[in-house]
GULO-159652 format. One record per residue (C-alpha): residue in three letters; x, y, z. Coordinates in Angstrom, 1 decimal. Each point is the difference from the previous one (the first is absolute). Layout:
GULO-159652
resn=ALA, xx=X, yy=Y, zz=Z
...
This chain:
GULO-159652
resn=MET, xx=0.5, yy=-0.1, zz=-0.2
resn=SER, xx=1.1, yy=3.0, zz=-1.1
resn=ILE, xx=0.1, yy=3.7, zz=2.1
resn=LYS, xx=-2.5, yy=3.1, zz=-1.0
resn=SER, xx=1.7, yy=2.8, zz=-0.1
resn=ILE, xx=-1.9, yy=3.1, zz=1.4
resn=PHE, xx=0.8, yy=4.0, zz=0.3
resn=VAL, xx=-1.2, yy=2.3, zz=3.1
resn=PRO, xx=-0.2, yy=4.1, zz=-0.5
resn=GLY, xx=2.6, yy=2.1, zz=0.5
resn=ASP, xx=0.6, yy=0.3, zz=4.0
resn=LYS, xx=-2.6, yy=3.2, zz=1.7
resn=SER, xx=2.4, yy=0.7, zz=2.6
resn=ILE, xx=3.1, yy=0.1, zz=-2.6
resn=SER, xx=-2.1, yy=2.0, zz=-2.3
resn=HIS, xx=-1.0, yy=2.8, zz=2.3
resn=ARG, xx=3.8, yy=0.9, zz=1.0
resn=VAL, xx=1.5, yy=-0.2, zz=-3.1
resn=LEU, xx=-2.8, yy=2.3, zz=-1.5
resn=ILE, xx=0.8, yy=2.3, zz=2.8
resn=LEU, xx=3.8, yy=-0.1, zz=-0.1
resn=SER, xx=-0.2, yy=0.5, zz=-3.4
resn=ALA, xx=-1.9, yy=3.3, zz=-0.2
resn=ILE, xx=2.7, yy=1.7, zz=2.5
resn=ALA, xx=2.6, yy=-1.4, zz=-1.6
resn=ASP, xx=2.8, yy=1.8, zz=-3.0
resn=ARG, xx=-1.2, yy=-1.4, zz=-2.8
resn=PRO, xx=-2.8, yy=-1.7, zz=-1.6
resn=THR, xx=-0.8, yy=-3.9, zz=1.1
resn=VAL, xx=-1.3, yy=-3.0, zz=-2.3
resn=ILE, xx=-1.9, yy=-2.3, zz=2.2
resn=ARG, xx=-0.5, yy=-3.4, zz=-1.4
resn=ASN, xx=-3.1, yy=-2.4, zz=1.6
resn=LEU, xx=-1.8, yy=2.5, zz=2.3
resn=ASN, xx=-3.0, yy=-1.1, zz=2.0
resn=ARG, xx=-2.6, yy=1.1, zz=-1.7
resn=GLY, xx=-2.5, yy=0.0, zz=2.3
resn=GLU, xx=-1.9, yy=2.7, zz=1.4
resn=ASP, xx=2.1, yy=0.6, zz=3.4
resn=VAL, xx=2.9, yy=0.9, zz=-2.1
resn=GLY, xx=-1.8, yy=2.2, zz=-2.4
resn=SER, xx=-0.7, yy=1.7, zz=3.0
resn=THR, xx=3.4, yy=1.0, zz=0.3
resn=ILE, xx=0.2, yy=1.0, zz=-3.3
resn=LYS, xx=-2.7, yy=2.2, zz=-0.3
resn=VAL, xx=1.2, yy=1.3, zz=3.6
resn=LEU, xx=3.4, yy=0.7, zz=-1.8
resn=ARG, xx=-1.4, yy=1.6, zz=-2.8
resn=GLY, xx=-2.4, yy=2.5, zz=2.3
resn=LEU, xx=3.6, yy=1.1, zz=1.5
resn=GLY, xx=1.3, yy=0.3, zz=-3.8
resn=ALA, xx=2.0, yy=-3.3, zz=-0.7
resn=ARG, xx=-0.3, yy=-0.7, zz=-3.5
resn=ILE, xx=-0.8, yy=-3.8, zz=-0.9
resn=GLU, xx=-0.7, yy=-1.5, zz=-2.9
resn=GLN, xx=-2.3, yy=-3.6, zz=0.2
resn=LYS, xx=1.5, yy=-2.0, zz=-3.4
resn=ARG, xx=-1.1, yy=-3.8, zz=-0.7
resn=ASP, xx=3.6, yy=-1.1, zz=1.2
resn=PHE, xx=1.4, yy=2.6, zz=2.4
resn=VAL, xx=-0.6, yy=2.6, zz=2.0
resn=LEU, xx=2.0, yy=3.3, zz=-0.5
resn=VAL, xx=0.6, yy=2.3, zz=3.0
resn=THR, xx=1.5, yy=3.7, zz=-1.0
resn=PRO, xx=0.6, yy=1.9, zz=3.3
resn=ARG, xx=-1.2, yy=3.5, zz=0.4
resn=PRO, xx=0.0, yy=2.2, zz=3.3
resn=PHE, xx=-2.6, yy=-0.4, zz=2.0
resn=SER, xx=-2.7, yy=2.7, zz=0.2
resn=LYS, xx=-2.8, yy=0.9, zz=2.1
resn=PRO, xx=-2.9, yy=-2.3, zz=-1.6
resn=LYS, xx=-3.6, yy=1.9, zz=-1.2
resn=SER, xx=-2.0, yy=-2.3, zz=2.1
resn=VAL, xx=0.1, yy=-2.8, zz=2.6
resn=LEU, xx=2.4, yy=-2.8, zz=-0.8
resn=ASP, xx=-2.4, yy=-3.3, zz=-0.3
resn=CYS, xx=2.2, yy=-3.4, zz=1.3
resn=GLY, xx=-3.1, yy=-2.1, zz=-0.3
resn=ASN, xx=0.0, yy=-3.3, zz=1.9
resn=SER, xx=3.7, yy=0.4, zz=0.2
resn=GLY, xx=1.7, yy=0.3, zz=3.9
resn=THR, xx=3.0, yy=-0.6, zz=-1.9
resn=THR, xx=-0.1, yy=3.1, zz=-2.2
resn=MET, xx=-1.3, yy=2.5, zz=3.0
resn=ARG, xx=2.5, yy=-1.2, zz=2.3
resn=LEU, xx=3.0, yy=0.3, zz=-2.1
resn=MET, xx=-1.2, yy=2.9, zz=-1.4
resn=ALA, xx=-0.6, yy=2.1, zz=2.8
resn=GLY, xx=3.4, yy=-1.0, zz=0.8
resn=LEU, xx=1.9, yy=1.2, zz=-3.1
resn=LEU, xx=-2.7, yy=3.6, zz=0.3
resn=ALA, xx=1.2, yy=0.6, zz=3.6
resn=SER, xx=3.1, yy=2.3, zz=-1.4
resn=SER, xx=-2.4, yy=1.9, zz=-2.8
resn=GLN, xx=-0.4, yy=3.2, zz=-0.4
resn=PHE, xx=-3.5, yy=0.1, zz=-1.1
resn=PRO, xx=-3.2, yy=-1.5, zz=2.2
resn=SER, xx=-1.3, yy=-3.3, zz=-1.2
resn=GLU, xx=-2.7, yy=-2.2, zz=1.1
resn=LEU, xx=-0.3, yy=-3.9, zz=-0.3
resn=SER, xx=-3.1, yy=-1.4, zz=-0.4
resn=GLY, xx=-2.3, yy=-3.2, zz=-0.8
resn=ASP, xx=-2.9, yy=-2.4, zz=0.2
resn=ARG, xx=-1.7, yy=-0.7, zz=2.8
resn=SER, xx=1.9, yy=-3.2, zz=0.6
resn=LEU, xx=3.7, yy=2.0, zz=0.2
resn=LEU, xx=-1.5, yy=3.1, zz=2.2
resn=ALA, xx=-1.1, yy=-2.7, zz=2.9
resn=ARG, xx=3.5, yy=-1.6, zz=-0.1
resn=PRO, xx=2.8, yy=1.6, zz=3.0
resn=MET, xx=2.1, yy=3.0, zz=-1.5
resn=GLU, xx=1.2, yy=1.0, zz=3.4
resn=ARG, xx=3.1, yy=-2.2, zz=-0.6
resn=VAL, xx=1.2, yy=1.9, zz=-2.3
resn=VAL, xx=-0.6, yy=3.2, zz=1.3
resn=ILE, xx=1.7, yy=0.0, zz=3.3
resn=PRO, xx=3.5, yy=-1.1, zz=-1.2
resn=ILE, xx=-0.6, yy=2.3, zz=-3.1
resn=ASN, xx=-0.9, yy=3.4, zz=2.3
resn=LYS, xx=2.8, yy=-1.0, zz=2.3
resn=MET, xx=2.3, yy=0.8, zz=-2.8
resn=GLY, xx=-1.4, yy=3.2, zz=-0.2
resn=GLY, xx=-2.6, yy=-1.1, zz=-2.7
resn=ARG, xx=-3.0, yy=1.9, zz=0.3
resn=ILE, xx=-2.7, yy=-2.8, zz=-1.0
resn=GLN, xx=-3.7, yy=-0.8, zz=1.4
resn=CYS, xx=-2.2, yy=-2.9, zz=-0.6
resn=SER, xx=-3.4, yy=-0.4, zz=1.9
resn=GLN, xx=-1.1, yy=0.4, zz=3.5
resn=ASP, xx=-0.7, yy=-3.7, zz=0.4
resn=GLY, xx=3.6, yy=-0.1, zz=-1.8
resn=ASN, xx=-0.9, yy=-1.3, zz=-2.7
resn=GLY, xx=0.3, yy=1.6, zz=-3.8
resn=PRO, xx=-0.3, yy=2.5, zz=-1.6
resn=ILE, xx=3.2, yy=1.7, zz=0.3
resn=LYS, xx=1.2, yy=3.5, zz=-0.5
resn=ILE, xx=2.7, yy=1.5, zz=-0.2
resn=LEU, xx=1.3, yy=3.3, zz=0.3
resn=PRO, xx=2.9, yy=1.5, zz=-1.4
resn=ALA, xx=3.5, yy=-0.5, zz=2.0
resn=LEU, xx=0.9, yy=3.2, zz=1.4
resn=VAL, xx=3.7, yy=-1.5, zz=0.9
resn=PRO, xx=1.8, yy=-2.8, zz=-1.4
resn=LEU, xx=-0.9, yy=-3.5, zz=1.8
resn=LYS, xx=2.2, yy=-1.4, zz=2.2
resn=ALA, xx=1.7, yy=-3.6, zz=0.3
resn=ILE, xx=-1.6, yy=-2.6, zz=2.3
resn=ASP, xx=0.5, yy=-3.1, zz=1.5
resn=TYR, xx=-2.9, yy=-1.3, zz=0.4
resn=LYS, xx=-1.3, yy=-3.3, zz=1.6
resn=ILE, xx=-3.5, yy=-1.9, zz=-1.7
resn=PRO, xx=-2.3, yy=-0.6, zz=2.9
resn=VAL, xx=-1.9, yy=-2.5, zz=-2.8
resn=PRO, xx=1.7, yy=-2.1, zz=-2.6
resn=SER, xx=-0.8, yy=2.3, zz=-3.2
resn=ALA, xx=2.3, yy=0.3, zz=-3.6
resn=GLN, xx=-2.4, yy=2.6, zz=-0.9
resn=VAL, xx=0.8, yy=1.9, zz=3.0
resn=LYS, xx=3.2, yy=-0.7, zz=0.0
resn=GLY, xx=0.5, yy=1.1, zz=-3.9
resn=ALA, xx=-2.3, yy=2.6, zz=1.2
resn=ILE, xx=2.9, yy=1.5, zz=1.9
resn=LEU, xx=3.2, yy=-0.7, zz=-2.0
resn=LEU, xx=-1.9, yy=1.4, zz=-3.2
resn=ALA, xx=-0.5, yy=3.6, zz=2.7
resn=GLY, xx=3.5, yy=-0.7, zz=1.0
resn=LEU, xx=1.1, yy=0.6, zz=-3.8
resn=GLY, xx=-0.9, yy=3.8, zz=0.6
resn=ALA, xx=1.5, yy=0.0, zz=3.5
resn=ASP, xx=3.3, yy=1.2, zz=1.6
resn=GLY, xx=2.4, yy=-2.8, zz=1.6
resn=LYS, xx=-0.6, yy=-3.5, zz=0.1
resn=THR, xx=-3.7, yy=-1.3, zz=0.4
resn=THR, xx=-0.1, yy=-3.1, zz=2.0
resn=VAL, xx=-3.3, yy=-2.4, zz=0.3
resn=THR, xx=0.1, yy=-3.0, zz=1.9
resn=GLU, xx=-2.0, yy=-3.0, zz=0.1
resn=LYS, xx=-1.3, yy=-2.4, zz=2.2
resn=ILE, xx=-0.2, yy=-3.1, zz=-2.3
resn=ALA, xx=1.4, yy=0.3, zz=-3.5
resn=THR, xx=-2.8, yy=1.3, zz=-3.0
resn=ARG, xx=0.4, yy=0.1, zz=-3.0
resn=ASN, xx=2.8, yy=2.0, zz=-1.4
resn=HIS, xx=-0.8, yy=1.1, zz=-3.4
resn=THR, xx=0.6, yy=3.2, zz=0.8
resn=GLU, xx=3.4, yy=-0.7, zz=0.8
resn=LEU, xx=0.8, yy=-1.9, zz=-2.5
resn=TRP, xx=-1.5, yy=2.1, zz=-3.3
resn=LEU, xx=1.5, yy=3.8, zz=2.0
resn=ARG, xx=3.4, yy=-2.3, zz=-0.6
resn=SER, xx=-0.6, yy=-0.6, zz=-3.4
resn=PHE, xx=-1.0, yy=3.6, zz=-0.9
resn=GLY, xx=3.8, yy=1.4, zz=1.6
resn=VAL, xx=-0.9, yy=0.1, zz=3.8
resn=GLY, xx=1.9, yy=-0.8, zz=2.7
resn=VAL, xx=-1.8, yy=-2.2, zz=2.7
resn=GLU, xx=1.8, yy=-1.3, zz=2.9
resn=VAL, xx=-1.8, yy=-3.6, zz=1.3
resn=CYS, xx=1.1, yy=-0.9, zz=3.7
resn=GLY, xx=-2.2, yy=-3.0, zz=1.1
resn=LEU, xx=-3.3, yy=1.6, zz=0.7
resn=LYS, xx=1.6, yy=4.3, zz=-0.8
resn=VAL, xx=-0.9, yy=0.9, zz=-3.3
resn=SER, xx=2.1, yy=3.5, zz=-0.8
resn=LEU, xx=0.9, yy=2.5, zz=-2.6
resn=ASN, xx=0.8, yy=3.5, zz=-0.3
resn=GLY, xx=-2.0, yy=3.1, zz=-1.7
resn=GLY, xx=0.6, yy=2.1, zz=-2.6
resn=VAL, xx=0.9, yy=-2.6, zz=-2.6
resn=ARG, xx=-1.1, yy=0.0, zz=-3.8
resn=LEU, xx=-1.4, yy=-2.6, zz=-0.6
resn=LYS, xx=1.6, yy=-1.7, zz=-3.7
resn=SER, xx=-2.2, yy=-1.9, zz=-2.2
resn=PRO, xx=1.7, yy=-3.6, zz=-1.0
resn=GLY, xx=-1.8, yy=0.6, zz=-3.5
resn=GLU, xx=-2.2, yy=-3.1, zz=-0.4
resn=VAL, xx=-1.8, yy=-2.1, zz=2.5
resn=THR, xx=-1.6, yy=-3.2, zz=-0.2
resn=VAL, xx=-2.5, yy=-0.8, zz=2.9
resn=PRO, xx=-0.1, yy=-3.5, zz=0.6
resn=GLY, xx=-3.2, yy=-2.3, zz=0.5
resn=ASP, xx=-2.3, yy=0.6, zz=3.2
resn=PRO, xx=0.7, yy=-2.6, zz=2.6
resn=THR, xx=-2.8, yy=0.5, zz=2.1
resn=ALA, xx=-2.3, yy=-0.4, zz=-3.5
resn=ALA, xx=2.2, yy=-3.6, zz=-0.3
resn=ALA, xx=-1.0, yy=-0.7, zz=3.6
resn=TYR, xx=-3.8, yy=-0.4, zz=-1.0
resn=LEU, xx=0.8, yy=-1.9, zz=-3.0
resn=ALA, xx=2.3, yy=-2.5, zz=1.7
resn=ILE, xx=-2.8, yy=-0.2, zz=2.5
resn=ALA, xx=-2.4, yy=-0.6, zz=-3.0
resn=ALA, xx=1.8, yy=-3.0, zz=-1.2
resn=LEU, xx=0.4, yy=-1.4, zz=3.5
resn=ILE, xx=-3.4, yy=0.0, zz=0.3
resn=THR, xx=-1.3, yy=-2.0, zz=-3.0
resn=ARG, xx=3.5, yy=-2.3, zz=-0.1
resn=ALA, xx=-0.6, yy=1.8, zz=-4.0
resn=GLY, xx=3.8, yy=-1.6, zz=-0.7
resn=SER, xx=3.7, yy=1.7, zz=0.4
resn=ILE, xx=0.0, yy=3.8, zz=-1.2
resn=LYS, xx=3.1, yy=2.5, zz=-0.3
resn=ILE, xx=-0.7, yy=3.5, zz=1.0
resn=GLU, xx=2.4, yy=1.9, zz=-1.8
resn=ASN, xx=2.4, yy=3.6, zz=0.0
resn=VAL, xx=-1.3, yy=0.3, zz=3.5
resn=ALA, xx=2.0, yy=2.5, zz=2.8
resn=LEU, xx=1.3, yy=-2.6, zz=2.5
resn=ASN, xx=0.4, yy=2.7, zz=2.8
resn=PRO, xx=0.4, yy=-2.4, zz=3.6
resn=GLY, xx=-2.2, yy=2.3, zz=0.9
resn=ARG, xx=-2.7, yy=-0.2, zz=-2.8
resn=ILE, xx=0.0, yy=-4.1, zz=0.2
resn=ARG, xx=-0.7, yy=-0.9, zz=3.5
resn=TRP, xx=-2.4, yy=-1.6, zz=-0.9
resn=VAL, xx=1.5, yy=-2.4, zz=-2.3
resn=GLU, xx=1.7, yy=-1.3, zz=3.3
resn=ILE, xx=-3.5, yy=0.1, zz=1.5
resn=LEU, xx=-1.2, yy=-2.4, zz=-2.1
resn=ARG, xx=3.3, yy=-1.9, zz=-0.3
resn=GLY, xx=-0.7, yy=-0.7, zz=3.5
resn=MET, xx=-3.5, yy=-0.9, zz=-0.5
resn=GLY, xx=1.5, yy=-2.7, zz=-2.0
resn=ALA, xx=-0.3, yy=1.2, zz=-3.9
resn=ASP, xx=3.0, yy=-0.7, zz=-2.0
resn=ILE, xx=1.1, yy=3.3, zz=-1.9
resn=ASP, xx=3.0, yy=1.2, zz=-1.2
resn=LEU, xx=1.7, yy=3.3, zz=-0.5
resn=GLU, xx=2.1, yy=0.2, zz=-3.3
resn=LEU, xx=2.1, yy=3.8, zz=-0.2
resn=ILE, xx=0.5, yy=1.2, zz=-3.3
resn=ALA, xx=1.5, yy=3.6, zz=0.6
resn=SER, xx=1.3, yy=1.4, zz=2.9
resn=GLY, xx=-0.1, yy=4.2, zz=-0.3
resn=VAL, xx=-1.9, yy=2.8, zz=2.2
resn=GLU, xx=-2.2, yy=-3.6, zz=0.9
resn=ASP, xx=0.2, yy=-3.3, zz=-0.6
resn=ILE, xx=-1.9, yy=-1.4, zz=-2.7
resn=GLY, xx=-1.1, yy=-3.5, zz=-0.9
resn=ASN, xx=-2.4, yy=-2.7, zz=-0.3
resn=ILE, xx=-2.0, yy=-1.7, zz=2.7
resn=VAL, xx=-0.8, yy=-3.5, zz=-1.1
resn=ILE, xx=-3.6, yy=-1.9, zz=2.1
resn=HIS, xx=0.5, yy=-3.4, zz=-0.8
resn=ASN, xx=-3.0, yy=-2.2, zz=-0.6
resn=PHE, xx=-1.2, yy=-1.1, zz=3.5
resn=ASN, xx=-2.3, yy=-2.8, zz=1.0
resn=LYS, xx=1.5, yy=-0.3, zz=3.9
resn=GLY, xx=-2.5, yy=1.2, zz=2.5
resn=LEU, xx=1.4, yy=4.0, zz=1.4
resn=LYS, xx=0.7, yy=0.4, zz=4.2
resn=PRO, xx=-1.1, yy=2.4, zz=1.7
resn=VAL, xx=1.5, yy=3.0, zz=0.9
resn=GLU, xx=0.7, yy=2.8, zz=2.7
resn=ILE, xx=1.2, yy=4.0, zz=-1.0
resn=ASN, xx=0.5, yy=2.2, zz=2.9
resn=ALA, xx=0.8, yy=4.0, zz=0.4
resn=HIS, xx=4.1, yy=-0.2, zz=-1.3
resn=LEU, xx=-1.4, yy=-2.1, zz=-3.5
resn=ILE, xx=-3.0, yy=2.9, zz=-0.5
resn=PRO, xx=2.3, yy=2.7, zz=-1.3
resn=ASP, xx=0.9, yy=-2.2, zz=-3.0
resn=LEU, xx=-3.6, yy=-1.3, zz=-0.5
resn=ILE, xx=-2.0, yy=2.9, zz=0.5
resn=ASP, xx=-1.6, yy=-0.9, zz=-4.1
resn=GLU, xx=0.2, yy=-3.6, zz=0.2
resn=ILE, xx=-2.1, yy=-0.9, zz=3.0
resn=PRO, xx=-2.6, yy=0.7, zz=-1.8
resn=ALA, xx=0.3, yy=-3.3, zz=-2.6
resn=LEU, xx=1.9, yy=-1.7, zz=2.9
resn=ALA, xx=-2.8, yy=-0.1, zz=1.7
resn=VAL, xx=-1.9, yy=-1.5, zz=-2.6
resn=LEU, xx=2.6, yy=-2.6, zz=-0.4
resn=MET, xx=-0.4, yy=-0.9, zz=4.1
resn=ALA, xx=-4.0, yy=-0.6, zz=-0.4
resn=ARG, xx=1.0, yy=-2.6, zz=-2.8
resn=VAL, xx=2.7, yy=-1.6, zz=2.7
resn=GLU, xx=-1.2, yy=-2.8, zz=2.1
resn=GLY, xx=0.7, yy=1.7, zz=3.9
resn=THR, xx=0.1, yy=3.0, zz=1.4
resn=SER, xx=1.9, yy=2.7, zz=-1.5
resn=ILE, xx=0.7, yy=3.4, zz=2.6
resn=VAL, xx=0.7, yy=3.8, zz=-1.4
resn=ARG, xx=1.1, yy=2.3, zz=3.3
resn=GLY, xx=1.2, yy=3.0, zz=-0.2
resn=ALA, xx=-1.0, yy=1.3, zz=-2.5
resn=MET, xx=-1.7, yy=3.8, zz=1.1
resn=GLU, xx=1.2, yy=1.2, zz=-3.2
resn=LEU, xx=-2.5, yy=-1.9, zz=-2.1
resn=ARG, xx=-2.6, yy=1.9, zz=1.7
resn=VAL, xx=1.3, yy=3.8, zz=-1.3
resn=LYS, xx=0.3, yy=-1.3, zz=-3.7
resn=GLU, xx=-2.2, yy=0.8, zz=-3.0
resn=SER, xx=-2.6, yy=-1.5, zz=2.2
resn=ASP, xx=0.5, yy=-2.0, zz=3.1
resn=ARG, xx=1.1, yy=-3.1, zz=-0.9
resn=VAL, xx=-0.5, yy=-2.2, zz=2.7
resn=LYS, xx=-3.7, yy=1.1, zz=0.3
resn=VAL, xx=-0.9, yy=-0.4, zz=-3.8
resn=ILE, xx=1.8, yy=-3.2, zz=0.0
resn=TYR, xx=-1.7, yy=-1.4, zz=3.1
resn=GLU, xx=-3.7, yy=1.2, zz=-1.1
resn=GLY, xx=0.7, yy=-1.3, zz=-3.9
resn=PHE, xx=1.4, yy=-2.9, zz=1.2
resn=ARG, xx=-2.6, yy=-0.9, zz=2.5
resn=ARG, xx=-2.7, yy=0.6, zz=-2.6
resn=LEU, xx=1.8, yy=-2.7, zz=-2.5
resn=GLY, xx=0.0, yy=-2.6, zz=3.4
resn=ILE, xx=3.4, yy=0.6, zz=0.7
resn=ASP, xx=0.8, yy=-0.9, zz=3.6
resn=ILE, xx=1.6, yy=3.1, zz=1.2
resn=ASP, xx=0.9, yy=1.7, zz=3.6
resn=MET, xx=0.6, yy=3.7, zz=0.2
resn=PHE, xx=2.2, yy=1.8, zz=2.2
resn=ASP, xx=0.7, yy=3.9, zz=0.6
resn=ASP, xx=3.5, yy=-1.3, zz=-1.8
resn=GLY, xx=-0.6, yy=-2.5, zz=-2.4
resn=PHE, xx=-2.5, yy=-3.3, zz=-1.0
resn=SER, xx=0.7, yy=-3.7, zz=0.6
resn=ILE, xx=-1.2, yy=-2.3, zz=-2.7
resn=LYS, xx=-1.2, yy=-4.1, zz=0.6
resn=GLY, xx=0.0, yy=-0.9, zz=-3.7
resn=GLY, xx=-0.8, yy=-3.0, zz=-1.9
resn=GLY, xx=2.2, yy=-1.5, zz=-3.1
resn=ASN, xx=-3.4, yy=-0.6, zz=-2.3
resn=ILE, xx=-1.6, yy=2.5, zz=1.2
resn=LEU, xx=-2.8, yy=1.1, zz=-2.3
resn=LEU, xx=-1.1, yy=3.7, zz=1.1
resn=ARG, xx=-3.4, yy=1.1, zz=-0.7
resn=GLY, xx=-1.2, yy=2.7, zz=-2.3
resn=GLY, xx=-1.3, yy=3.6, zz=0.4
resn=ARG, xx=0.8, yy=3.3, zz=0.7
resn=VAL, xx=3.5, yy=1.6, zz=1.2
resn=ASN, xx=0.9, yy=4.1, zz=0.5
resn=SER, xx=3.2, yy=0.6, zz=-0.6
resn=TYR, xx=-0.2, yy=3.8, zz=1.2
resn=GLY, xx=2.2, yy=0.9, zz=-3.1
resn=ASP, xx=2.7, yy=-1.6, zz=1.3
resn=HIS, xx=1.7, yy=-1.6, zz=-3.3
resn=ARG, xx=2.2, yy=-2.6, zz=2.1
resn=MET, xx=-3.7, yy=-1.1, zz=1.7
resn=ALA, xx=-1.2, yy=-0.1, zz=-3.7
resn=MET, xx=2.5, yy=-1.7, zz=-1.2
resn=ALA, xx=0.2, yy=-2.8, zz=3.5
resn=PHE, xx=-4.1, yy=-0.4, zz=-0.9
resn=GLY, xx=0.7, yy=-0.9, zz=-3.4
resn=LEU, xx=2.5, yy=-2.3, zz=1.3
resn=CYS, xx=-3.1, yy=-1.8, zz=2.5
resn=ASN, xx=-1.5, yy=-0.6, zz=-3.9
resn=LEU, xx=2.1, yy=-2.6, zz=-0.5
resn=MET, xx=-1.0, yy=-1.8, zz=3.0
resn=SER, xx=-3.9, yy=-0.2, zz=-0.5
resn=ASP, xx=-2.1, yy=-1.3, zz=-3.2
resn=ARG, xx=-2.3, yy=2.9, zz=0.4
resn=SER, xx=0.2, yy=3.3, zz=-1.1
resn=ILE, xx=1.6, yy=2.3, zz=2.7
resn=TYR, xx=-1.2, yy=3.6, zz=-0.6
resn=ILE, xx=2.6, yy=2.7, zz=1.1
resn=ASN, xx=-1.5, yy=4.1, zz=0.7
resn=GLY, xx=3.3, yy=2.4, zz=-0.8
resn=LYS, xx=1.5, yy=-3.1, zz=-2.6
resn=ASN, xx=1.1, yy=2.4, zz=-2.0
resn=SER, xx=2.3, yy=1.9, zz=2.5
resn=VAL, xx=2.8, yy=-2.7, zz=-1.8
resn=VAL, xx=0.6, yy=2.9, zz=-2.2
resn=ILE, xx=2.1, yy=1.7, zz=2.7
resn=SER, xx=3.3, yy=-2.4, zz=0.1
resn=PHE, xx=-1.0, yy=-2.9, zz=-2.6
resn=PRO, xx=-2.4, yy=0.9, zz=-2.6
resn=GLY, xx=0.0, yy=-3.6, zz=-1.8
resn=PHE, xx=-0.6, yy=-2.3, zz=2.8
resn=PHE, xx=-3.3, yy=-1.5, zz=-0.2
resn=ARG, xx=0.9, yy=-0.8, zz=-3.7
resn=GLU, xx=3.4, yy=-1.5, zz=1.4
resn=LEU, xx=-1.9, yy=-1.5, zz=2.3
resn=ASN, xx=-2.3, yy=-2.0, zz=-2.5
resn=ARG, xx=3.0, yy=-1.6, zz=-1.2
resn=PRO, xx=1.2, yy=-2.5, zz=2.4
resn=LYS, xx=-1.4, yy=-2.8, zz=-2.0
resn=ASN, xx=1.8, yy=1.1, zz=-3.1
resn=TRP, xx=3.3, yy=-0.4, zz=2.5
resn=ILE, xx=-0.4, yy=-3.8, zz=-0.4
resn=ASP, xx=1.8, yy=-1.4, zz=-2.7
resn=THR, xx=-1.8, yy=-3.4, zz=-0.4
């Protein structure tokens, strides 16, 4: 039986960062395989609103930097927390006022965690009284001052916002994390010529550095998207598949370790090393039963977007799986703990909910009942409920199904293909 090759969109997290850095670099940048979802589209829209020239061609995106200027209207971040938080950091040193806003879901997400450290640097940014968006940015009266800041809640977006603010600050800005989070900001700053120092959980950079464009960048495939398709293959036992040209950043493929721990047979094939390691993820034909798993707080930062998919697989596994220490899931695009609990109960999955997670008592041959579930407009939850459809002989209707356009517009088309992955 041969292995079927499939592909996923360009990585969403990397796409945001490459766009932002290209917009403030010294010369134009060609970006290939940019994620074409609505979240990244929000970053494009915001950068254009500030004056950057961004041309979207069929096979690439060309970013021509221009000096930022006062936007003509509110900068709409859509549903993208990454856009709002990273741009708040970048704009903190600007000499003009601006406002970052978004949809109802985004305006319910915590933004004070960005506002506090940036204002300690001398920024003048404001969020709502309840600590959420929108974020209003007033002109900087004096140059920002570097900061040595310990992040209380692990967040790659907060880290990235502080580092971007640090580009416009006097001195060395240092961010210290409790738990290591995604390091895309650090890696891609280096690729644009910024001297980023990493020592354990500390990340530092000096302000006043002019970014140097590498000229051309190719965004690797999204490992989170790959996780959902890998789990689809395990659920359906659809033969061996190879997900090609994926970012193999260790902080983004923690889900591979989890699946291996559950008994899945997965290989990683490194094909290129550069700013990010890139390779293939091979999920081998698997007919044995998987084992339940426990996921604790120290793993959550590396699994924040994959937990919904892993939860679906837990329902397919004989025994009880547990997720704890996952409070951050409650302040994503939805309260994912609650949405998983409500949806799974409706579909007949045996699940208990905690303040910081859930437990699932699965069954190896579980057959879910049909019905209607609500993703609350959360693209990861819509994708997870799509996986549930693979475990039911009845239709599962998903409110907010179209939210997958935020990160993976072709997800449901790809999800209908598992039977075609089998080469008989």
